[in-house]
VOGU-3710 file (C-alpha; in Angstrom, 3 decimals, decimal comma):
1> xxxxxxxxxx> -26,806/20,928/132,690  -27,633/18,515/129,848  -25,896/15,245/129,565  -23,372/15,073/126,636  -24,552/12,318/124,283  -22,337/9,336/123,577  -20,946/8,860/120,070  -23,517/5,949/119,334  -26,322/8,234/120,235  -25,131/11,044/118,001
11> xxxxxxxxxx> -24,720/8,481/115,056  -28,100/7,105/115,701  -29,664/10,573/115,654  -27,902/11,400/112,417  -29,106/8,236/110,830  -32,624/8,707/112,075  -32,907/12,375/111,117  -30,923/12,958/107,929  -32,735/16,214/107,339  -31,594/17,846/110,558
21> xxxxxxxxxx> -27,861/17,044/111,006  -26,140/20,306/111,408  -24,243/20,917/114,814  -26,974/23,264/115,767  -29,772/20,747/115,117  -27,919/18,068/117,069  -27,354/20,422/120,021  -31,036/21,349/120,108  -32,053/17,688/119,908  -30,054/16,829/123,049
31> xxxxxxxxxx> -30,629/20,244/124,929  -26,913/21,273/124,595  -26,434/24,830/125,363  -23,458/27,503/125,995  -20,157/26,087/126,857  -21,347/22,521/126,572  -21,246/22,980/122,588  -17,510/22,842/122,759  -17,650/19,227/123,973  -20,233/18,437/121,258
41> xxxxxxxxxx> -17,928/20,073/118,550  -14,920/17,889/119,928  -16,979/14,550/119,779  -18,221/15,480/116,225  -14,558/15,992/115,186  -13,595/12,686/116,744  -16,397/10,906/114,889  -15,350/12,470/111,562  -11,670/11,585/112,211  -12,732/7,934/112,936
51> xxxxxxxxxx> -14,627/7,817/109,623  -17,975/7,267/111,468  -19,607/10,366/110,190  -18,861/12,559/107,221  -19,145/16,377/107,310  -20,680/18,013/104,159  -20,716/21,846/104,585  -22,415/22,422/107,945  -24,081/19,059/108,190  -22,954/15,473/109,284
61> xxxxxxxxxx> -24,059/12,227/107,851  -23,331/8,460/108,130  -21,000/7,434/105,365  -22,673/4,106/104,990  -26,016/5,846/104,259  -27,000/7,954/101,283  -27,628/11,645/101,904  -31,335/12,633/101,867  -30,799/14,276/98,588  -28,677/12,322/96,098
71> xxxxxxxxxx> -27,600/12,113/92,441  -28,601/8,972/90,888  -28,347/7,412/87,505  -31,495/5,463/86,181  -31,109/1,916/84,903  -33,163/0,068/82,506  -36,582/-1,364/83,629  -36,373/-4,902/84,949  -38,661/-7,665/83,993  -41,437/-6,519/86,240
81> xxxxxxxxxx> -41,130/-2,930/84,889  -39,609/-1,486/88,018  -37,014/1,124/87,452  -33,940/1,025/89,877  -31,074/3,616/90,099  -27,488/3,596/90,912  -26,135/6,053/93,450  -23,382/8,233/92,053  -22,265/9,572/95,414  -21,960/6,344/97,347
91> xxxxxxxxxx> -18,892/6,443/99,673  -19,510/3,527/101,877  -17,285/0,448/102,144  -20,068/-2,171/101,539  -21,972/-2,795/98,308  -23,980/-0,151/96,755  -27,602/0,082/98,182  -30,403/-0,818/95,964  -32,793/2,075/95,166  -36,137/1,859/93,738
101> xxxxxxxxxx> -37,084/4,954/91,566  -40,742/5,785/92,148  -42,059/8,428/89,554  -45,149/10,410/90,179  -47,640/11,050/87,413  -46,802/14,590/87,277  -42,989/14,099/86,837  -41,306/14,816/83,539  -40,459/11,878/81,380  -36,920/10,124/82,272
111> xxxxxxxxxx> -35,189/7,200/81,107  -32,442/4,898/81,153  -28,886/6,668/81,635  -30,498/9,876/82,925  -28,921/11,545/85,964  -31,446/12,920/88,505  -31,404/14,658/91,685  -33,731/12,576/94,031  -35,079/12,780/97,390  -34,222/9,524/99,303
121> xxxxxxxxxx> -36,381/7,577/101,660  -34,941/4,631/103,618  -37,174/1,546/103,747  -37,183/-1,698/105,645  -38,627/-5,068/104,830  -38,091/-4,730/101,051  -35,472/-6,046/98,508  -34,237/-2,558/98,174  -32,947/-0,141/100,789  -34,221/3,217/99,364
131> xxxxxxxxxx> -37,163/4,674/97,421  -36,203/7,669/95,340  -38,406/10,536/94,276  -37,552/12,860/91,488  -36,599/16,448/92,363  -35,278/17,384/88,897  -33,437/15,709/85,924  -29,766/16,772/85,565  -29,707/17,480/81,834  -29,932/14,485/79,442
141> xxxxxxxxxx> -27,022/12,268/80,018  -24,679/15,352/80,497  -21,805/13,389/81,819  -21,470/11,038/78,661  -19,084/11,545/75,774  -18,667/9,829/72,554  -15,310/10,571/70,726  -12,101/9,230/69,066  -9,398/8,119/71,626  -5,910/9,469/71,123
151> xxxxxxxxxx> -3,371/7,620/73,134  -0,623/9,533/75,123  2,194/8,820/77,339  -0,009/9,145/80,340  -3,403/7,563/79,286  -4,627/9,749/76,480  -7,507/11,932/75,427  -10,900/11,718/73,859  -11,721/14,019/70,895  -15,540/14,383/70,960
161> xxxxxxxxxx> -17,253/13,719/67,670  -20,221/15,890/68,482  -20,370/19,075/66,516  -19,688/22,143/68,720  -17,827/20,305/71,403  -15,397/22,861/72,766  -12,598/20,765/74,382  -11,021/17,309/74,654  -11,313/14,997/77,594  -8,462/13,532/79,577
171> xxxxxxxxxx> -8,200/9,754/80,172  -5,815/8,464/82,912  -3,895/5,292/82,250  -5,945/2,992/84,352  -9,146/4,253/82,712  -8,639/3,593/78,935  -10,464/0,168/79,047  -7,843/-1,213/76,644  -8,811/1,306/73,847  -6,517/1,746/71,069
181> xxxxxxxxxx> -5,282/4,948/69,302  -7,906/6,196/66,884  -10,695/4,029/68,248  -14,146/5,181/68,676  -15,174/4,961/72,396  -17,790/5,843/74,682  -16,905/7,449/78,139  -18,328/8,817/81,348  -17,028/11,865/83,174  -15,014/11,176/86,281
191> xxxxxxxxxx> -14,973/14,037/88,935  -16,214/17,528/88,515  -15,714/19,462/85,319  -13,530/22,336/86,569  -12,914/25,522/84,782  -9,182/24,834/84,457  -7,573/22,049/82,336  -9,287/19,225/80,628  -12,316/17,372/82,184  -11,517/13,756/82,977
201> xxxxxxxxxx> -13,402/10,776/81,505  -13,292/7,014/81,982  -13,733/4,828/78,862  -16,651/2,394/79,281  -17,151/1,094/75,748  -14,980/0,571/72,721  -16,927/0,903/69,387  -14,250/0,274/66,837  -13,020/2,173/63,859  -14,831/5,542/63,470
211> xxxxxxxxxx> -13,947/5,786/59,743  -15,727/2,532/58,866  -18,759/3,145/56,907  -21,122/1,252/59,151  -19,842/3,232/62,142  -22,059/6,306/61,067  -25,378/4,892/62,256  -23,573/3,383/65,243  -22,225/6,790/66,374  -25,677/8,277/66,047
221> xxxxxxxxxx> -27,347/5,538/68,067  -24,776/5,977/70,847  -24,551/9,734/70,596  -28,416/10,003/71,161  -28,738/7,222/73,588  -31,117/5,207/71,279  -31,814/1,738/72,826  -30,688/-0,717/70,279  -30,598/-3,976/72,104  -33,828/-5,735/73,097
231> xxxxxxxxxx> -34,044/-7,225/76,738  -34,279/-11,036/76,833  -37,788/-10,931/78,219  -39,010/-8,901/75,239  -37,331/-11,201/72,674  -38,881/-14,206/74,573  -42,255/-12,862/74,366  -41,946/-12,009/70,604  -40,511/-15,535/69,856  -43,308/-17,261/71,610
241> xxxxxxxxxx> -45,970/-15,334/69,795  -48,113/-17,193/67,320  -50,375/-15,874/64,519  -53,647/-14,550/65,472  -56,723/-16,566/64,425  -59,955/-15,331/62,893  -62,018/-15,912/65,901  -64,116/-12,905/66,965  -62,792/-10,932/63,973  -64,413/-9,706/60,696
251> xxxxxxxxxx> -63,251/-11,688/57,783  -61,743/-9,442/55,080  -59,557/-12,130/53,377  -61,536/-11,953/50,172  -61,145/-8,204/49,793  -58,556/-6,960/47,292  -56,378/-5,179/49,683  -52,850/-4,135/48,708  -49,785/-2,740/50,306  -47,801/-0,021/48,502
261> xxxxxxxxxx> -44,521/0,789/49,934  -40,961/1,880/49,055  -38,651/-0,454/47,161  -36,620/-0,799/50,322  -39,493/-1,195/52,831  -38,615/-2,891/55,939  -42,045/-3,550/57,140  -45,574/-3,337/55,612  -48,224/-2,214/58,295  -50,827/-0,738/55,982
271> xxxxxxxxxx> -52,977/-1,906/53,239  -55,575/-0,093/51,065  -58,636/-0,575/48,830  -61,073/1,603/47,038  -64,108/1,264/44,835  -67,231/3,157/43,553  -69,947/3,509/46,287  -73,010/1,637/45,082  -75,400/3,585/47,270  -77,673/5,565/44,981
281> xxxxxxxxxx> -77,762/8,319/47,743  -73,922/8,856/47,205  -73,588/9,310/43,274  -70,010/9,474/42,270  -68,862/8,660/45,669  -66,237/6,102/46,851  -65,600/3,657/49,648  -61,995/3,468/50,821  -60,633/0,851/53,107  -57,519/1,177/55,107
291> xxxxxxxxxx> -56,364/-1,853/57,094  -53,616/-1,533/59,715  -51,582/-4,471/61,381  -53,156/-5,514/64,654  -50,038/-4,886/66,722  -52,073/-4,582/70,027  -52,860/-8,257/69,760  -49,247/-9,156/70,092  -48,070/-6,314/72,434  -50,187/-6,490/75,488
301> xxxxxxxxxx> -50,286/-3,598/78,112  -47,698/-4,115/80,817  -45,740/-6,919/78,925  -42,139/-6,770/78,321  -42,688/-5,989/74,733  -44,934/-3,062/75,821  -42,389/-1,627/78,194  -39,600/-1,629/75,610  -41,892/-0,314/72,873  -42,909/2,461/75,116
311> xxxxxxxxxx> -39,302/3,149/76,176  -38,188/3,428/72,460  -41,178/5,374/71,500  -40,757/4,799/67,740  -38,376/3,194/65,333  -35,386/5,128/64,112  -34,385/4,959/60,422  -30,864/5,396/59,035  -29,742/4,852/55,386  -28,055/1,568/56,313
321> xxxxxxxxxx> -30,232/0,170/59,057  -33,209/0,598/61,270  -33,497/0,511/65,115  -37,034/-0,963/65,372  -39,531/-0,223/68,075  -40,507/-3,979/68,027  -38,449/-7,125/67,452  -38,170/-8,454/63,913  -40,249/-11,442/64,751  -43,215/-9,007/65,004
331> xxxxxxxxxx> -42,212/-5,923/62,913  -40,952/-8,030/59,957  -43,226/-11,068/60,365  -46,398/-11,367/62,406  -47,316/-7,553/62,144  -46,128/-7,056/58,527  -48,969/-7,551/55,847  -47,158/-9,857/53,615  -48,669/-10,790/50,453  -50,986/-13,930/50,479
341> xxxxxxxxxx> -50,570/-14,440/54,170  -53,515/-13,953/56,601  -52,815/-11,254/59,025  -54,896/-9,707/62,034  -55,664/-6,057/61,561  -57,650/-3,119/62,598  -59,466/-1,691/59,556  -61,661/1,309/58,822  -64,259/1,656/55,964  -64,754/5,269/54,927
351> xxxxxxxxxx> -67,328/6,514/52,595  -66,605/9,883/50,757  -68,732/11,853/48,411  -67,829/12,747/44,845  -65,988/15,823/45,980  -63,951/14,052/48,516  -65,907/14,802/51,667  -65,955/12,006/54,216  -69,609/11,325/55,035  -69,272/8,001/57,215
361> xxxxxxxxxx> -66,664/5,675/58,522  -66,859/2,190/60,378  -64,008/0,489/62,360  -63,577/-3,360/62,541  -61,036/-5,621/64,002  -60,560/-8,151/61,258  -58,535/-10,786/59,412  -57,251/-9,734/56,051  -54,866/-11,119/53,308  -53,116/-8,823/51,019
371> xxxxxxxxxx> -53,314/-9,862/47,266  -50,056/-8,084/46,322  -47,152/-6,158/47,853  -46,351/-3,485/45,481  -43,852/-0,488/45,236  -44,651/3,148/44,606  -42,899/3,344/41,392  -44,519/0,162/40,202  -48,052/1,386/40,983  -47,461/4,857/39,386
381> xxxxxxxxxx> -46,267/3,099/36,204  -49,345/0,982/36,018  -51,500/3,950/36,373  -49,510/5,707/33,584  -50,203/2,898/31,191  -46,981/0,897/31,737  -47,886/-2,066/33,884  -45,703/-4,950/34,657  -46,532/-8,525/34,909  -47,587/-8,175/38,513
391> xxxxxxxxxx> -49,718/-5,048/38,163  -51,256/-5,649/34,728  -53,999/-7,872/36,293  -54,693/-5,274/38,969  -55,043/-2,130/36,717  -58,729/-2,018/36,148  -60,115/-3,373/39,395  -57,587/-2,129/41,984  -55,135/0,488/40,823  -57,566/2,794/38,677
401> xxxxxxxxxx> -60,238/2,724/41,634  -57,505/3,831/44,028  -56,573/6,846/41,889  -60,178/7,745/41,336  -60,764/7,920/45,048  -57,517/9,919/45,370  -58,762/12,451/42,746  -61,766/12,999/45,002  -59,562/13,463/48,076  -57,421/15,848/46,104
411> xxxxxxxxxx> -60,517/18,109/45,565  -61,224/18,093/49,304  -57,544/18,776/49,982  -57,579/21,811/47,714  -60,717/23,293/49,636  -59,224/22,465/53,035  -55,895/24,127/52,090  -53,432/22,238/54,242  -49,773/23,552/54,304  -48,438/22,748/50,869
421> xxxxxxxxxx> -44,773/22,525/51,440  -42,799/20,860/48,646  -39,403/19,942/50,146  -37,147/17,536/48,078  -36,132/14,480/50,284  -32,501/13,273/49,866  -31,772/9,681/49,079  -28,341/8,456/50,125  -27,450/5,235/48,192  -24,855/3,103/49,789
431> xxxxxxxxxx> -22,772/0,289/48,390  -22,685/-3,157/50,076  -19,689/-2,001/51,939  -21,878/0,884/53,362  -19,996/3,601/51,426  -21,920/6,462/49,862  -22,204/5,944/46,020  -24,636/8,791/45,261  -26,677/11,569/46,771  -29,963/12,288/44,918
441> xxxxxxxxxx> -33,470/13,585/45,507  -36,311/11,219/45,914  -39,081/11,170/43,269  -42,482/12,523/44,397  -45,109/10,531/42,612  -48,919/10,643/42,817  -48,578/7,141/44,297  -46,916/8,701/47,370  -49,606/11,256/47,708  -52,263/8,740/47,340
451> xxxxxxxxxx> -51,216/6,725/50,313  -50,649/9,811/52,301  -54,175/11,151/51,574  -55,458/7,727/52,584  -53,597/7,613/55,848  -54,579/11,217/56,781  -58,257/10,360/56,149  -57,926/7,127/58,387  -56,245/9,209/61,088  -58,976/11,751/61,085
461> xxxxxxxxxx> -61,581/8,970/61,378  -59,696/7,426/64,403  -59,674/10,810/66,154  -63,351/11,424/65,403  -64,388/8,067/66,362  -62,651/8,119/69,786  -63,849/11,680/70,460  -67,583/10,554/69,751  -67,176/7,515/72,134  -65,571/9,730/74,868
471> xxxxxxxxxx> -62,509/7,446/74,955  -59,009/8,829/75,985  -56,414/9,023/73,353  -53,405/10,670/72,189  -53,979/13,424/69,587  -51,303/14,562/67,072  -51,021/18,285/67,853  -49,639/21,015/65,611  -50,130/24,557/66,785  -49,750/27,501/64,675
481> xxxxxxxxxx> -46,361/29,362/64,290  -45,146/31,686/67,113  -45,439/35,427/66,308  -41,675/35,830/66,218  -41,027/32,955/63,763  -43,781/34,150/61,564  -42,206/37,705/61,429  -38,884/36,070/60,492  -40,631/34,247/57,663  -42,117/37,599/56,610
491> xxxxxxxxxx> -38,540/39,130/56,487  -37,260/36,274/54,238  -40,299/36,593/52,021  -39,656/40,363/51,542  -36,083/39,910/51,044  -36,749/37,314/48,271  -39,279/39,673/46,460  -42,651/38,234/47,905  -45,306/39,209/50,369  -46,936/37,562/53,294
501> xxxxxxxxxx> -50,174/39,025/54,536  -49,983/40,852/58,018  -52,608/41,898/60,483  -55,096/38,904/60,160  -55,645/35,491/61,804  -53,010/33,189/60,070  -54,343/30,542/57,966  -52,564/27,881/56,040  -53,985/29,292/52,850  -51,981/32,423/53,529
511> xxxxxxxxxx> -48,700/30,438/53,580  -49,732/28,503/50,549  -50,088/31,777/48,557  -46,609/32,753/49,637  -45,363/29,265/48,490  -47,178/29,728/45,249  -45,503/32,994/44,618  -42,202/31,378/45,133  -42,876/28,251/42,943  -40,507/27,934/39,891
521> xxxxxxxxxx> -38,316/30,895/41,142  -34,677/30,771/42,405  -36,312/31,148/45,836  -38,564/28,165/45,693  -36,644/25,897/48,074  -35,553/28,548/50,365  -39,175/29,721/50,865  -40,262/26,116/51,551  -37,546/25,480/53,961  -38,021/28,805/55,789
531> xxxxxxxxxx> -41,747/28,047/56,066  -41,078/24,758/57,443  -38,599/26,274/60,076  -41,360/28,810/61,208  -43,680/25,988/62,121  -44,117/24,741/65,616  -42,934/21,197/66,504  -45,810/18,761/66,361  -46,301/16,712/69,464  -48,505/14,215/71,235
541> xxxxxxxxxx> -50,984/15,287/73,854  -54,113/13,799/75,399  -56,083/16,931/74,772  -57,172/18,130/71,358  -55,660/21,398/70,046  -56,030/20,638/66,367  -53,475/20,297/63,555  -52,534/23,645/62,094  -50,423/22,200/59,182  -53,039/19,936/58,006
551> xxxxxxxxxx> -55,820/22,382/58,684  -57,762/19,695/60,624  -59,733/20,014/63,746  -58,843/16,721/65,134  -56,071/14,372/64,224  -54,592/11,102/65,762  -52,011/8,671/64,554  -53,601/5,289/63,848  -51,713/3,865/60,663  -48,201/2,938/61,973
561> xxxxxxxxxx> -48,351/0,923/65,264  -45,276/-1,067/64,239  -43,067/1,904/64,381  -44,810/4,537/66,465  -46,073/3,859/70,118  -48,739/6,613/69,738  -50,530/4,538/67,089  -50,598/1,539/69,339  -52,192/3,653/72,024  -54,916/4,745/69,572
571> xxxxxxxxxx> -55,332/1,035/68,552  -55,836/0,113/72,153  -58,214/3,024/72,606  -60,355/1,721/69,671  -60,249/-1,792/71,075  -61,500/-0,522/74,487  -64,179/1,699/72,884  -65,630/-1,171/70,811  -65,258/-3,900/73,389  -63,167/-5,984/71,093
581> xxxxxxxxxx> -61,112/-7,679/73,718  -59,002/-7,594/76,906  -55,988/-5,950/75,088  -57,401/-2,446/75,016  -56,317/0,899/76,755  -56,198/-0,004/80,540  -57,430/2,303/83,018  -53,993/2,834/84,480  -52,499/3,471/81,006  -55,362/6,012/80,310
591> xxxxxxxxxx> -54,482/7,898/83,607  -50,902/8,416/82,467  -51,455/9,552/78,951  -49,882/12,901/79,809  -46,637/11,135/80,767  -46,734/8,861/77,874  -47,305/11,894/75,591  -44,212/13,829/76,970  -42,088/10,737/76,703  -42,877/9,776/73,156
601> xxxxxxxxxx> -42,703/13,301/71,874  -39,252/13,298/73,300  -38,230/10,027/71,716  -39,449/11,301/68,299  -37,304/14,387/68,537  -34,374/12,193/69,602  -34,752/9,882/66,533  -35,164/12,926/64,243  -31,868/14,480/65,560  -30,111/11,132/65,198
611> xxxxxxxxxx> -31,420/10,516/61,553  -30,429/14,194/60,658  -26,998/13,720/62,151  -26,475/10,482/60,299  -27,327/12,040/57,046  -25,022/14,918/57,746  -22,218/12,509/58,363  -22,865/10,498/55,202  -22,865/13,697/53,280  -19,714/14,873/54,762
621> xxxxxxxxxx> -18,155/11,524/53,913  -19,370/11,744/50,431  -17,992/15,245/49,918  -14,641/14,644/51,866  -12,866/13,740/48,529  -13,943/16,994/46,894  -12,358/19,455/49,431  -11,261/22,393/47,401  -13,936/22,091/44,891  -16,375/24,900/44,308
631> xxxxxxxxxx> -20,255/24,616/44,745  -23,321/26,778/44,262  -25,916/27,412/47,042  -27,940/29,721/48,737  -27,734/31,409/52,144  -30,183/29,424/54,467  -29,467/30,894/57,845  -27,610/33,765/59,438  -25,938/33,829/62,985  -23,395/35,783/64,843
641> xxxxxxxxxx> -20,658/33,374/64,173  -21,457/33,023/60,394  -23,752/31,982/57,760  -25,323/28,718/56,650  -25,252/27,571/53,273  -27,577/24,857/51,554  -25,627/23,422/48,566  -27,600/22,980/45,461  -26,109/19,644/44,344  -26,690/17,545/47,505
651> xxxxxxxxxx> -28,840/19,660/49,794  -26,041/19,535/52,353  -25,719/22,346/54,792  -22,315/24,025/55,350  -21,000/26,769/57,564  -19,454/29,986/56,270  -17,511/31,029/59,447  -17,364/34,569/59,999  -13,667/34,415/60,547  -13,263/33,204/56,888
661> xxxxxxxxxx> -14,906/36,560/55,715  -11,821/38,598/56,602  -10,593/40,602/59,544  -13,272/43,395/59,324  -16,119/43,405/61,876  -19,527/42,007/60,803  -22,562/43,448/62,317  -25,380/40,834/62,838  -28,896/42,122/62,438  -31,295/39,714/63,856
671> xxxxxxxxxx> -34,330/41,509/62,447  -33,202/41,618/58,803  -31,166/38,428/59,371  -28,166/39,728/57,792  -24,402/40,134/58,455  -22,772/43,303/57,193  -18,998/44,265/56,930  -18,094/47,431/58,731  -15,375/48,460/56,122  -16,541/46,941/52,841
681> xxxxxxxxxx> -20,382/47,155/53,427  -20,613/43,468/52,170  -24,091/42,400/53,202  -24,855/38,557/53,515  -28,564/37,579/53,984  -30,925/34,957/53,721  -31,675/33,951/50,057  -28,450/35,201/48,619  -27,126/33,121/45,796  -23,452/32,166/46,657
691> xxxxxxxxxx> -20,537/30,290/45,045  -18,382/28,633/47,762  -15,312/26,453/48,181  -15,332/23,424/50,368  -12,686/24,127/52,888  -13,132/21,194/55,208  -15,349/17,953/55,604  -15,373/15,985/58,765  -17,256/12,798/58,370  -16,965/11,905/62,099
701> xxxxxxxxxx> -18,967/14,922/62,995  -20,775/15,635/59,749  -19,350/19,228/59,670  -18,659/21,167/56,480  -16,782/24,370/56,459  -16,961/26,728/53,461  -15,175/29,793/51,990  -17,043/32,513/50,173  -16,080/33,145/46,495  -19,003/34,958/45,032
711> xxxxxxxxxx> -22,341/36,413/46,495  -25,081/37,199/43,877  -22,709/36,593/41,056  -20,150/39,124/42,362  -16,563/38,243/43,354  -15,980/38,988/46,990  -12,203/39,147/47,870  -11,570/38,552/51,594  -10,341/41,707/53,353  -7,148/41,030/55,242
721> xxxxxxxxxx> -6,725/44,461/56,672  -6,904/45,707/60,225  -10,195/44,658/61,849  -12,801/47,369/62,175  -13,738/48,319/65,694  -17,379/49,114/65,007  -19,871/48,773/62,209  -20,017/51,865/60,010  -23,627/51,290/59,368  -26,349/50,995/62,010
731> xxxxxxxxxx> -28,966/48,236/61,873  -31,529/50,451/60,488  -29,263/51,111/57,415  -28,750/47,491/56,924  -32,537/46,842/56,896  -32,932/49,779/54,540  -30,309/48,238/52,044  -32,200/45,011/52,095  -35,416/46,807/51,361  -33,735/48,325/48,353
741> xxxxxxxxxx> -32,560/44,989/47,128  -36,120/43,678/47,415  -37,499/46,446/45,195  -34,938/45,312/42,445  -35,728/41,574/42,760  -38,574/40,562/40,470  -40,882/38,051/42,153  -42,933/35,335/40,726  -46,528/36,205/41,786  -48,367/33,946/39,474
751> xx> -50,518/31,351/41,145  -50,303/27,658/40,827
//
């Protein structure tokens, strides 16, 4: 007969063996069999009643210890770069244990605020009690809600501001954090999200009036968890930085480098220069210089500035503000190429032939001094014969040579045939109070294209240089469209009266021919937008898969290290490859480029979503006073729940809900991308011209709801009769009707 263990022995076993704590495991450990298990069961119940162990399912655990697998919330890195986590399942009476999160190189990127499921290992002799290893990430902050607080008799509720949120959140009286009715708040879920009733949340931050103009960007920052406050250590490092000196650098201060930026530029990180090549072996050729701020000199690997820059991944730009990747001491001062001020840089000298082919390049780490800070419109006016006082002295020796080199690069671009999308970019103009005064489309000047072509050439040179030196780097990768997306684009093209070649290896030249067919037609913007939507998302990766959109074999971001961490990595790789100092790409960082690539690709998508949501909210605020007005537009997307309309006047996207089309059943045909009424036969498809009424504009979410008035110039009365129970026409008939419409639609098939 085995001896029944004491309560202390059982507790010790549970603590020492957290993975084997079922009654069966305990019985086996102590050799307990048969009827003796009844006594073991009794002792375990007593331990549970006394609160000395906790039963979870069929296992027992010490309540003052964390379970072997726990849910944690990651905290911000500390001054040493270590990441600690807070246990979300702590039930002990003492203080929460300190948990060090130890990611593996193969783990997906996670960051501050993420909830993770982790395997726990208890440690001794450290300043922390556990080490956590990632099992999987639990969504992306899935238990966080941003919304408007509505006070009630018993606490209140939170109305989420996120578009598509399906229900409110209940807040108990003691969990309101003093929030006032109508205030914008951030809250965290409390308890499980059950199927019945409202989920419960606890307010953790009060953000003020959601209707205030300046709240628009604030909402996006919090909604997408974009870090907007620098840690003290990073600020201290930035404030302690001093301007780099010329020692060990090539002296470029006598060169006529200029910066060309938007009128509202917040930083100036690139300067350019061009002149005719005096080499007789290159008749009609040009020399192009591109100089970029030497951010790597100030942001050293492993520093607090580096950790914060990597965490942010990139700067995020809003109409009224910017959340920078680096503190203003660097982004707006030491790393900004201000006119007349010596600045450290990494520069590339590129030689191109008369037809724009790059035939040589050379990188240097230098010291430059911009002779002028110029604006795009200002440079274009000077090139067009209308210089101002500042550009007049620069026309012959600086501006004309820049455009001459650009003309050569344009010839090379024409041969290369990169994707030639022409998408108008909206410009939201704000008053000093932050209110929208107008929405227009930005001018697209040759001055913009000139800088773009110079930057592309410099990025290509960086990629080629590092490949030739066998140096690890981050490539900018853009893969060709997925077959299903390409087929969807082909359907839209056919519905619009155009053609897209099929049955051959896709090249950007094929897409450019489609864009040329649509140019100048009513379908111009639609084809451009749909082509863009068919593209894969570009991303960063340590291996080279080429850049489909630019039709380039190798491409790396080199030209914006102030606002993109990827470019800083490339700068460090160049420094290491040339032996320019101790601030190059470290062996450790090179070994973790996979992880870095995943992380910064994610932060880029996060910023894009935040910027897009902010524009939507500003547009909704701008249009809120025009509810009931009519607008023209074009169907830009079709889904089961309705159609999306892009409005001509502002470029805003609004939803035409299927419920607003009447009570009849609408069949959604994914292949032909149409909705067709079962009783009326009304067919709505991508590309259709529509007149709509603005039914609702909600600035806090950015949502626009529309009502259909006319489609293709024909009035469409809403059917209010009994809903149809099934579509009268099959999907094949829908496609056949669309094909018939295509035959009647004249297409613009002339080339550019």
